[in-house]
N, CA, C, O and CB atoms as a CASP TS submission, in Angstrom:
PFRMAT TS
TARGET T0000
AUTHOR 0000-0000-0000
METHOD Language model
MODEL 1
PARENT N/A
ATOM      1  N   MET     1      -7.118  36.846  32.394  1.00  0.00           N
ATOM      2  CA  MET     1      -7.693  37.381  31.230  1.00  0.00           C
ATOM      3  C   MET     1      -7.993  36.282  30.485  1.00  0.00           C
ATOM      4  O   MET     1      -8.457  35.147  30.380  1.00  0.00           O
ATOM      5  CB  MET     1      -6.879  38.326  30.509  1.00  0.00           C
ATOM      6  N   PHE     2      -7.082  37.962  29.688  1.00  0.00           N
ATOM      7  CA  PHE     2      -7.026  37.854  28.073  1.00  0.00           C
ATOM      8  C   PHE     2      -6.133  36.438  27.649  1.00  0.00           C
ATOM      9  O   PHE     2      -5.749  36.311  26.487  1.00  0.00           O
ATOM     10  CB  PHE     2      -6.172  39.386  27.374  1.00  0.00           C
ATOM     11  N   ASP     3      -5.836  35.397  28.676  1.00  0.00           N
ATOM     12  CA  ASP     3      -4.902  33.871  28.546  1.00  0.00           C
ATOM     13  C   ASP     3      -6.118  33.550  27.596  1.00  0.00           C
ATOM     14  O   ASP     3      -7.290  33.889  27.760  1.00  0.00           O
ATOM     15  CB  ASP     3      -4.533  32.569  30.242  1.00  0.00           C
ATOM     16  N   TYR     4      -5.480  32.696  26.391  1.00  0.00           N
ATOM     17  CA  TYR     4      -6.464  31.720  24.957  1.00  0.00           C
ATOM     18  C   TYR     4      -7.355  30.989  26.368  1.00  0.00           C
ATOM     19  O   TYR     4      -8.532  31.197  26.663  1.00  0.00           O
ATOM     20  CB  TYR     4      -5.129  30.006  23.466  1.00  0.00           C
ATOM     21  N   ASP     5      -6.172  29.922  27.220  1.00  0.00           N
ATOM     22  CA  ASP     5      -6.382  28.746  27.595  1.00  0.00           C
ATOM     23  C   ASP     5      -7.945  28.736  28.342  1.00  0.00           C
ATOM     24  O   ASP     5      -8.728  27.788  28.408  1.00  0.00           O
ATOM     25  CB  ASP     5      -5.147  28.334  28.474  1.00  0.00           C
ATOM     26  N   ASN     6      -8.188  30.828  29.146  1.00  0.00           N
ATOM     27  CA  ASN     6      -9.002  31.020  30.259  1.00  0.00           C
ATOM     28  C   ASN     6     -10.350  30.903  29.180  1.00  0.00           C
ATOM     29  O   ASN     6     -11.508  30.754  29.570  1.00  0.00           O
ATOM     30  CB  ASN     6      -8.691  32.577  31.268  1.00  0.00           C
ATOM     31  N   LEU     7      -9.963  30.996  27.856  1.00  0.00           N
ATOM     32  CA  LEU     7     -11.729  31.382  27.174  1.00  0.00           C
ATOM     33  C   LEU     7     -12.810  30.070  26.941  1.00  0.00           C
ATOM     34  O   LEU     7     -12.344  28.956  26.704  1.00  0.00           O
ATOM     35  CB  LEU     7     -11.573  32.120  25.320  1.00  0.00           C
ATOM     36  N   GLU     8     -13.844  30.225  27.002  1.00  0.00           N
ATOM     37  CA  GLU     8     -14.637  29.414  27.590  1.00  0.00           C
ATOM     38  C   GLU     8     -15.920  29.615  27.262  1.00  0.00           C
ATOM     39  O   GLU     8     -16.570  30.139  28.166  1.00  0.00           O
ATOM     40  CB  GLU     8     -14.480  29.435  28.801  1.00  0.00           C
ATOM     41  N   ILE     9     -16.799  29.260  25.784  1.00  0.00           N
ATOM     42  CA  ILE     9     -18.150  29.624  25.101  1.00  0.00           C
ATOM     43  C   ILE     9     -19.090  29.057  26.709  1.00  0.00           C
ATOM     44  O   ILE     9     -19.195  27.981  27.298  1.00  0.00           O
ATOM     45  CB  ILE     9     -18.525  28.496  23.198  1.00  0.00           C
ATOM     46  N   ILE    10     -19.414  29.908  26.842  1.00  0.00           N
ATOM     47  CA  ILE    10     -21.088  29.584  28.286  1.00  0.00           C
ATOM     48  C   ILE    10     -22.551  30.436  26.862  1.00  0.00           C
ATOM     49  O   ILE    10     -22.455  30.456  25.635  1.00  0.00           O
ATOM     50  CB  ILE    10     -20.800  31.559  30.982  1.00  0.00           C
ATOM     51  N   CYS    11     -23.248  30.772  27.403  1.00  0.00           N
ATOM     52  CA  CYS    11     -24.330  30.813  26.979  1.00  0.00           C
ATOM     53  C   CYS    11     -24.943  31.732  27.974  1.00  0.00           C
ATOM     54  O   CYS    11     -24.977  31.498  29.182  1.00  0.00           O
ATOM     55  CB  CYS    11     -24.864  29.561  26.766  1.00  0.00           C
ATOM     56  N   TRP    12     -25.611  33.203  27.172  1.00  0.00           N
ATOM     57  CA  TRP    12     -25.821  34.325  27.485  1.00  0.00           C
ATOM     58  C   TRP    12     -26.211  34.612  29.423  1.00  0.00           C
ATOM     59  O   TRP    12     -25.790  35.291  30.358  1.00  0.00           O
ATOM     60  CB  TRP    12     -26.945  34.642  26.396  1.00  0.00           C
ATOM     61  N   ARG    13     -27.670  33.188  29.026  1.00  0.00           N
ATOM     62  CA  ARG    13     -27.968  33.043  30.585  1.00  0.00           C
ATOM     63  C   ARG    13     -26.988  32.929  31.138  1.00  0.00           C
ATOM     64  O   ARG    13     -26.683  34.082  30.835  1.00  0.00           O
ATOM     65  CB  ARG    13     -28.724  32.037  31.069  1.00  0.00           C
ATOM     66  N   CYS    14     -25.930  32.518  31.851  1.00  0.00           N
ATOM     67  CA  CYS    14     -24.885  31.865  32.153  1.00  0.00           C
ATOM     68  C   CYS    14     -24.039  32.498  32.244  1.00  0.00           C
ATOM     69  O   CYS    14     -23.441  32.215  33.282  1.00  0.00           O
ATOM     70  CB  CYS    14     -24.604  31.057  31.568  1.00  0.00           C
ATOM     71  N   ASN    15     -23.242  33.844  31.323  1.00  0.00           N
ATOM     72  CA  ASN    15     -22.672  34.684  31.123  1.00  0.00           C
ATOM     73  C   ASN    15     -23.272  35.130  31.621  1.00  0.00           C
ATOM     74  O   ASN    15     -23.920  34.427  30.845  1.00  0.00           O
ATOM     75  CB  ASN    15     -22.320  35.016  30.298  1.00  0.00           C
ATOM     76  N   ARG    16     -24.589  36.273  32.896  1.00  0.00           N
ATOM     77  CA  ARG    16     -25.233  36.781  33.074  1.00  0.00           C
ATOM     78  C   ARG    16     -24.938  36.741  35.040  1.00  0.00           C
ATOM     79  O   ARG    16     -24.507  37.342  36.024  1.00  0.00           O
ATOM     80  CB  ARG    16     -26.345  36.322  32.185  1.00  0.00           C
ATOM     81  N   GLU    17     -25.947  34.819  34.210  1.00  0.00           N
ATOM     82  CA  GLU    17     -25.260  35.075  36.286  1.00  0.00           C
ATOM     83  C   GLU    17     -23.856  35.110  36.581  1.00  0.00           C
ATOM     84  O   GLU    17     -23.438  35.377  37.708  1.00  0.00           O
ATOM     85  CB  GLU    17     -25.631  33.620  37.502  1.00  0.00           C
ATOM     86  N   LYS    18     -23.198  34.878  35.713  1.00  0.00           N
ATOM     87  CA  LYS    18     -21.933  34.819  36.423  1.00  0.00           C
ATOM     88  C   LYS    18     -21.065  36.158  36.425  1.00  0.00           C
ATOM     89  O   LYS    18     -19.889  35.961  36.732  1.00  0.00           O
ATOM     90  CB  LYS    18     -21.129  33.703  35.809  1.00  0.00           C
ATOM     91  N   GLY    19     -21.342  37.228  36.196  1.00  0.00           N
ATOM     92  CA  GLY    19     -21.241  38.500  35.625  1.00  0.00           C
ATOM     93  C   GLY    19     -19.513  38.597  36.384  1.00  0.00           C
ATOM     94  O   GLY    19     -18.539  38.183  35.754  1.00  0.00           O
ATOM     95  N   ASP    20     -19.406  39.113  37.581  1.00  0.00           N
ATOM     96  CA  ASP    20     -18.138  39.795  37.641  1.00  0.00           C
ATOM     97  C   ASP    20     -17.508  38.278  39.467  1.00  0.00           C
ATOM     98  O   ASP    20     -16.573  38.257  40.267  1.00  0.00           O
ATOM     99  CB  ASP    20     -18.538  42.330  38.060  1.00  0.00           C
ATOM    100  N   ASN    21     -18.581  37.499  39.237  1.00  0.00           N
ATOM    101  CA  ASN    21     -18.680  37.038  40.765  1.00  0.00           C
ATOM    102  C   ASN    21     -18.132  35.768  40.168  1.00  0.00           C
ATOM    103  O   ASN    21     -18.737  34.983  39.439  1.00  0.00           O
ATOM    104  CB  ASN    21     -20.323  37.008  41.737  1.00  0.00           C
ATOM    105  N   ASN    22     -16.663  35.681  40.671  1.00  0.00           N
ATOM    106  CA  ASN    22     -15.244  34.623  40.380  1.00  0.00           C
ATOM    107  C   ASN    22     -15.301  33.185  41.176  1.00  0.00           C
ATOM    108  O   ASN    22     -14.763  32.147  40.792  1.00  0.00           O
ATOM    109  CB  ASN    22     -13.672  35.449  41.009  1.00  0.00           C
ATOM    110  N   SER    23     -16.115  33.372  42.435  1.00  0.00           N
ATOM    111  CA  SER    23     -17.330  31.983  43.170  1.00  0.00           C
ATOM    112  C   SER    23     -17.799  31.079  41.791  1.00  0.00           C
ATOM    113  O   SER    23     -17.471  29.982  41.340  1.00  0.00           O
ATOM    114  CB  SER    23     -19.269  32.858  44.073  1.00  0.00           C
ATOM    115  N   PHE    24     -18.524  31.900  41.477  1.00  0.00           N
ATOM    116  CA  PHE    24     -19.870  31.161  39.836  1.00  0.00           C
ATOM    117  C   PHE    24     -18.522  29.917  39.349  1.00  0.00           C
ATOM    118  O   PHE    24     -19.223  29.029  39.833  1.00  0.00           O
ATOM    119  CB  PHE    24     -20.384  33.086  37.610  1.00  0.00           C
ATOM    120  N   GLU    25     -17.940  29.554  39.113  1.00  0.00           N
ATOM    121  CA  GLU    25     -16.754  28.932  38.229  1.00  0.00           C
ATOM    122  C   GLU    25     -16.184  27.608  39.294  1.00  0.00           C
ATOM    123  O   GLU    25     -15.657  26.609  38.805  1.00  0.00           O
ATOM    124  CB  GLU    25     -15.322  30.323  37.860  1.00  0.00           C
ATOM    125  N   LEU    26     -16.398  27.792  40.937  1.00  0.00           N
ATOM    126  CA  LEU    26     -15.762  27.279  41.967  1.00  0.00           C
ATOM    127  C   LEU    26     -17.524  25.798  42.210  1.00  0.00           C
ATOM    128  O   LEU    26     -17.637  24.576  42.303  1.00  0.00           O
ATOM    129  CB  LEU    26     -15.264  28.935  43.496  1.00  0.00           C
ATOM    130  N   GLN    27     -18.412  26.945  42.201  1.00  0.00           N
ATOM    131  CA  GLN    27     -19.871  26.544  42.663  1.00  0.00           C
ATOM    132  C   GLN    27     -20.105  25.110  41.159  1.00  0.00           C
ATOM    133  O   GLN    27     -20.637  24.001  41.108  1.00  0.00           O
ATOM    134  CB  GLN    27     -21.310  28.434  42.574  1.00  0.00           C
ATOM    135  N   TYR    28     -19.579  25.736  40.471  1.00  0.00           N
ATOM    136  CA  TYR    28     -20.271  25.033  38.880  1.00  0.00           C
ATOM    137  C   TYR    28     -19.646  23.825  39.148  1.00  0.00           C
ATOM    138  O   TYR    28     -20.092  22.681  39.232  1.00  0.00           O
ATOM    139  CB  TYR    28     -19.772  25.759  37.088  1.00  0.00           C
ATOM    140  N   ASN    29     -18.586  24.266  39.261  1.00  0.00           N
ATOM    141  CA  ASN    29     -17.398  22.659  39.692  1.00  0.00           C
ATOM    142  C   ASN    29     -17.821  21.896  40.293  1.00  0.00           C
ATOM    143  O   ASN    29     -18.231  20.858  39.774  1.00  0.00           O
ATOM    144  CB  ASN    29     -16.122  22.680  40.537  1.00  0.00           C
ATOM    145  N   GLN    30     -17.903  22.170  41.966  1.00  0.00           N
ATOM    146  CA  GLN    30     -18.716  21.529  42.583  1.00  0.00           C
ATOM    147  C   GLN    30     -20.294  20.746  42.096  1.00  0.00           C
ATOM    148  O   GLN    30     -20.591  19.579  41.841  1.00  0.00           O
ATOM    149  CB  GLN    30     -18.788  22.385  43.415  1.00  0.00           C
ATOM    150  N   ASP    31     -21.168  22.189  42.128  1.00  0.00           N
ATOM    151  CA  ASP    31     -22.351  21.201  41.565  1.00  0.00           C
ATOM    152  C   ASP    31     -22.179  20.401  39.940  1.00  0.00           C
ATOM    153  O   ASP    31     -23.228  19.802  39.701  1.00  0.00           O
ATOM    154  CB  ASP    31     -23.791  22.251  41.473  1.00  0.00           C
ATOM    155  N   TYR    32     -20.805  20.189  38.409  1.00  0.00           N
ATOM    156  CA  TYR    32     -21.054  19.591  38.394  1.00  0.00           C
ATOM    157  C   TYR    32     -20.479  17.971  38.601  1.00  0.00           C
ATOM    158  O   TYR    32     -21.002  16.975  38.102  1.00  0.00           O
ATOM    159  CB  TYR    32     -21.421  20.102  37.839  1.00  0.00           C
ATOM    160  N   LEU    33     -19.464  17.996  39.329  1.00  0.00           N
ATOM    161  CA  LEU    33     -18.730  16.839  39.903  1.00  0.00           C
ATOM    162  C   LEU    33     -19.293  16.403  40.979  1.00  0.00           C
ATOM    163  O   LEU    33     -18.701  15.402  41.382  1.00  0.00           O
ATOM    164  CB  LEU    33     -17.429  17.065  40.212  1.00  0.00           C
ATOM    165  N   SER    34     -20.545  16.827  41.910  1.00  0.00           N
ATOM    166  CA  SER    34     -21.583  16.373  43.074  1.00  0.00           C
ATOM    167  C   SER    34     -22.481  15.459  42.222  1.00  0.00           C
ATOM    168  O   SER    34     -22.865  14.294  42.332  1.00  0.00           O
ATOM    169  CB  SER    34     -22.533  17.735  43.881  1.00  0.00           C
ATOM    170  N   SER    35     -22.711  16.715  41.089  1.00  0.00           N
ATOM    171  CA  SER    35     -23.654  15.606  39.928  1.00  0.00           C
ATOM    172  C   SER    35     -23.067  13.991  38.833  1.00  0.00           C
ATOM    173  O   SER    35     -23.953  13.240  38.427  1.00  0.00           O
ATOM    174  CB  SER    35     -24.123  16.848  38.595  1.00  0.00           C
ATOM    175  N   LEU    36     -22.048  13.777  38.603  1.00  0.00           N
ATOM    176  CA  LEU    36     -21.079  12.579  38.714  1.00  0.00           C
ATOM    177  C   LEU    36     -20.696  11.761  39.381  1.00  0.00           C
ATOM    178  O   LEU    36     -20.167  10.689  39.087  1.00  0.00           O
ATOM    179  CB  LEU    36     -20.324  12.692  38.611  1.00  0.00           C
ATOM    180  N   ALA    37     -21.117  12.543  41.073  1.00  0.00           N
ATOM    181  CA  ALA    37     -20.257  11.800  41.645  1.00  0.00           C
ATOM    182  C   ALA    37     -21.752   9.955  42.255  1.00  0.00           C
ATOM    183  O   ALA    37     -21.730   8.745  42.482  1.00  0.00           O
ATOM    184  CB  ALA    37     -19.313  13.180  43.213  1.00  0.00           C
ATOM    185  N   ASP    38     -22.898  11.393  42.178  1.00  0.00           N
ATOM    186  CA  ASP    38     -24.332  10.072  42.290  1.00  0.00           C
ATOM    187  C   ASP    38     -25.106   9.801  40.671  1.00  0.00           C
ATOM    188  O   ASP    38     -26.266   9.392  40.700  1.00  0.00           O
ATOM    189  CB  ASP    38     -25.992  10.871  43.597  1.00  0.00           C
ATOM    190  N   GLU    39     -24.596   9.982  39.615  1.00  0.00           N
ATOM    191  CA  GLU    39     -24.476   8.861  38.745  1.00  0.00           C
ATOM    192  C   GLU    39     -23.920   7.560  38.860  1.00  0.00           C
ATOM    193  O   GLU    39     -24.525   6.491  38.942  1.00  0.00           O
ATOM    194  CB  GLU    39     -23.974   9.218  37.917  1.00  0.00           C
ATOM    195  N   ALA    40     -22.331   7.838  38.857  1.00  0.00           N
ATOM    196  CA  ALA    40     -21.683   7.077  38.995  1.00  0.00           C
ATOM    197  C   ALA    40     -21.758   5.713  39.995  1.00  0.00           C
ATOM    198  O   ALA    40     -21.272   4.625  39.688  1.00  0.00           O
ATOM    199  CB  ALA    40     -20.941   7.765  39.080  1.00  0.00           C
ATOM    200  N   LEU    41     -22.563   6.044  41.420  1.00  0.00           N
ATOM    201  CA  LEU    41     -22.536   5.926  43.030  1.00  0.00           C
ATOM    202  C   LEU    41     -24.382   4.951  41.889  1.00  0.00           C
ATOM    203  O   LEU    41     -24.836   3.816  42.037  1.00  0.00           O
ATOM    204  CB  LEU    41     -22.517   8.100  44.703  1.00  0.00           C
ATOM    205  N   ALA    42     -24.718   5.750  41.212  1.00  0.00           N
ATOM    206  CA  ALA    42     -26.500   4.958  41.223  1.00  0.00           C
ATOM    207  C   ALA    42     -25.862   3.757  40.413  1.00  0.00           C
ATOM    208  O   ALA    42     -25.762   2.565  40.703  1.00  0.00           O
ATOM    209  CB  ALA    42     -28.237   5.994  40.126  1.00  0.00           C
ATOM    210  N   ARG    43     -25.495   4.422  39.386  1.00  0.00           N
ATOM    211  CA  ARG    43     -24.752   3.305  38.191  1.00  0.00           C
ATOM    212  C   ARG    43     -23.429   2.491  38.453  1.00  0.00           C
ATOM    213  O   ARG    43     -22.536   2.518  37.607  1.00  0.00           O
ATOM    214  CB  ARG    43     -24.308   4.146  36.863  1.00  0.00           C
ATOM    215  N   TYR    44     -23.310   1.850  39.482  1.00  0.00           N
ATOM    216  CA  TYR    44     -22.055   1.132  40.143  1.00  0.00           C
ATOM    217  C   TYR    44     -21.848   0.990  41.701  1.00  0.00           C
ATOM    218  O   TYR    44     -20.800   0.919  42.343  1.00  0.00           O
ATOM    219  CB  TYR    44     -20.857   1.859  39.693  1.00  0.00           C
ATOM    220  N   PRO    45     -23.878   0.960  42.338  1.00  0.00           N
ATOM    221  CA  PRO    45     -24.151   0.730  43.668  1.00  0.00           C
ATOM    222  C   PRO    45     -22.980  -0.219  44.789  1.00  0.00           C
ATOM    223  O   PRO    45     -23.069  -1.419  44.527  1.00  0.00           O
ATOM    224  CB  PRO    45     -25.523   0.027  43.509  1.00  0.00           C
ATOM    225  N   THR    46     -22.098   0.031  45.768  1.00  0.00           N
ATOM    226  CA  THR    46     -21.364  -0.309  46.081  1.00  0.00           C
ATOM    227  C   THR    46     -22.324  -1.641  46.515  1.00  0.00           C
ATOM    228  O   THR    46     -23.517  -1.771  46.240  1.00  0.00           O
ATOM    229  CB  THR    46     -20.585   0.579  46.784  1.00  0.00           C
ATOM    230  N   LEU    47     -21.244  -2.849  47.473  1.00  0.00           N
ATOM    231  CA  LEU    47     -21.480  -4.298  47.481  1.00  0.00           C
ATOM    232  C   LEU    47     -22.414  -3.989  49.081  1.00  0.00           C
ATOM    233  O   LEU    47     -22.934  -4.928  49.684  1.00  0.00           O
ATOM    234  CB  LEU    47     -19.757  -5.505  47.452  1.00  0.00           C
TER
END
């Protein structure tokens, strides 16, 4: 919690939503990675 590498700047809305919910970060990362994958597939369609 107090490790410098653990600090991250987020907006008040995201911070409020996160609260003490430790699963928030996992869900956020999953959503982010899914959107990256979708964008990559749209940009580079398979043959």
